[in-house]
N, C-alpha and C positions, 0 to 999 in steps of 0.2 A: 546625373548624379556622379559624384566623384568615385574613383576606384576605392578610396579609403572607406567611404560610406558603404559601398557594396560589399567590401570585405567584412565590415562590422556587421552588416545585416546577414551575411553568409555565416559568420560565426554564431550570431544569435539563432539563426535557423538550425544550425548544427546542435546547439545546446537544447533547443526546444525539441528536436527529434530525439535526442538522448533521453530527455525527461519523459517524452511520450512513450518511448520504449519501456522505461522503468514503470510508468503508470500501468501499462498493459501487463507487464510481468506481475505487478502487485495484484491487479484484478484477477489474473489467472490463478494466483496463489490463494486468493480469498475464496474463489469458487471451488478449487480442489480440496481445500482444508475442510469443507463441510462434511465429507464422508468420515473424517476422523472424529469430528464432534458427535455425529450421529452414532457412530460405533463406540464412542467413549474410549477411544484408543489414545491413552495419555502420551505414550511415546511419540506417536504420529502428531498429536496436537502440539507437543513441545517442539518437534521438528518444524512444523508449519509456523509456529510463533517465531522461531529463530529466523526462518527464511523471510517472513514478513518484516521483522525488525531490520534485517539486512537490507531489504528493499527500501524501507523507510529511510535508513541511513544514506543509502545511495541517492534517494530522491532529494534529501536535504543538500547533499553535495552538488547534485545537478542543479538545484535551485540557486545555490550560491554561484555556480558557473554561469547560469542564465542571467542572474542579476549583474554579474560583471560584464557579460556580453551586452546587456541592455544599456549599461552605463557607457560602454564604448560607443554604441549606436547613438545615444543621447549626446555624447561629446561631439561626434562628427556632425550631428544635425545642428547643434548650436553653432558650430563653425560655419556651416553653409547657410543657415537661415534661422533666425530666432523665432519666426512665427509659424513654423511647420509643426504639425502634429504627426502622430505615427501613421495614420491612414494616408495623409498627403505624401508622406515620405515613401510609403510603400508604393504609391502610384508612380513615383519617379524612378522606381527600380525597373530593370528589364522585365518584360512581361512574364517570361518563364520564372524568373526569380520571385516576382511578386506573387504569382499564382502558387508557387511552391510554399512560400511563407504563409499565405492565407490558408492553404490546405493544412499545414502543420498546426497553425493556431486553432483552426476549427476542430481538427481531430483531438487536440489537447483539451479543448473545452468539453468535448464529448466524453473523453476518457476521465476527466475530473468528475463529471456528473455520474458516470458509471461507478467510479470509486466511492462517491458519496452514497449511492444506492447500495452497493455491496457492503459498505461499512454498516449501514442501517440493518441490512439483512443479517450480517455477522453478529451485530449486537443482539438482535432477537434470538439468534441461535445460541449465543453464549448465555443469555438470560434464561432460555429454556433449559439448557444444560444445568445451570445453577439451581433452578427450581427442582429439576429431577433429582439432583444429588441431595438437595435439602429434604425432599420427601423420603428418599431412601434412608437418609440419616435418621429421620424421625421414626421410620418403621423399625429400624434397628434398635433405637432407644426404647420404643414401645414394647418390643418383644424381648428385651434383655432380661427382665425378671422371669419370664416364662421358660426360657432356655438357658441351661447352665453354660458357662464358658467352656469351650472345648479343652480337653486335657492336652497338656503339651507333650511333646515327644519323649521327654525324660520320664514322665510318669508312666507312659505306656511301656517303655523299655524296662522299667523296674518292676513291672508286673502289678501295678496298682489297679489296673482294669483288666478284665479277662479278654 
């Protein structure tokens, strides 16, 4: 295989590793944020949402870089042979390079599956939080005729209540 093709595959592998790192970071964030939802800590929840959004933005950028790297690989493959597919092309790489690329591809697939699972669990957690807040809102509405609205601080300072 040509040096140009190996360089293109090397760049693709680097982009896939970067993406894999970001997927793992997002997975960690999805696990860590559970405590904030369980504790109903709004400030922490917003912080986690911000970090997750940033990770998703970084993932979009990494995906664009990966796409460009894949296009470069495709271009070098078309120059060398039009009837090769990805697996055949990987086979023609140096054994260490091919093994590394396969490992990164496998780990990426596992990480994507983990993110899907964590997203489902996160959705269940958010839905549960939403139901809890809805129940609490209904309780407050139900008891509002029973309990008078608390006096504000200006009425207390003016001596309206003992």
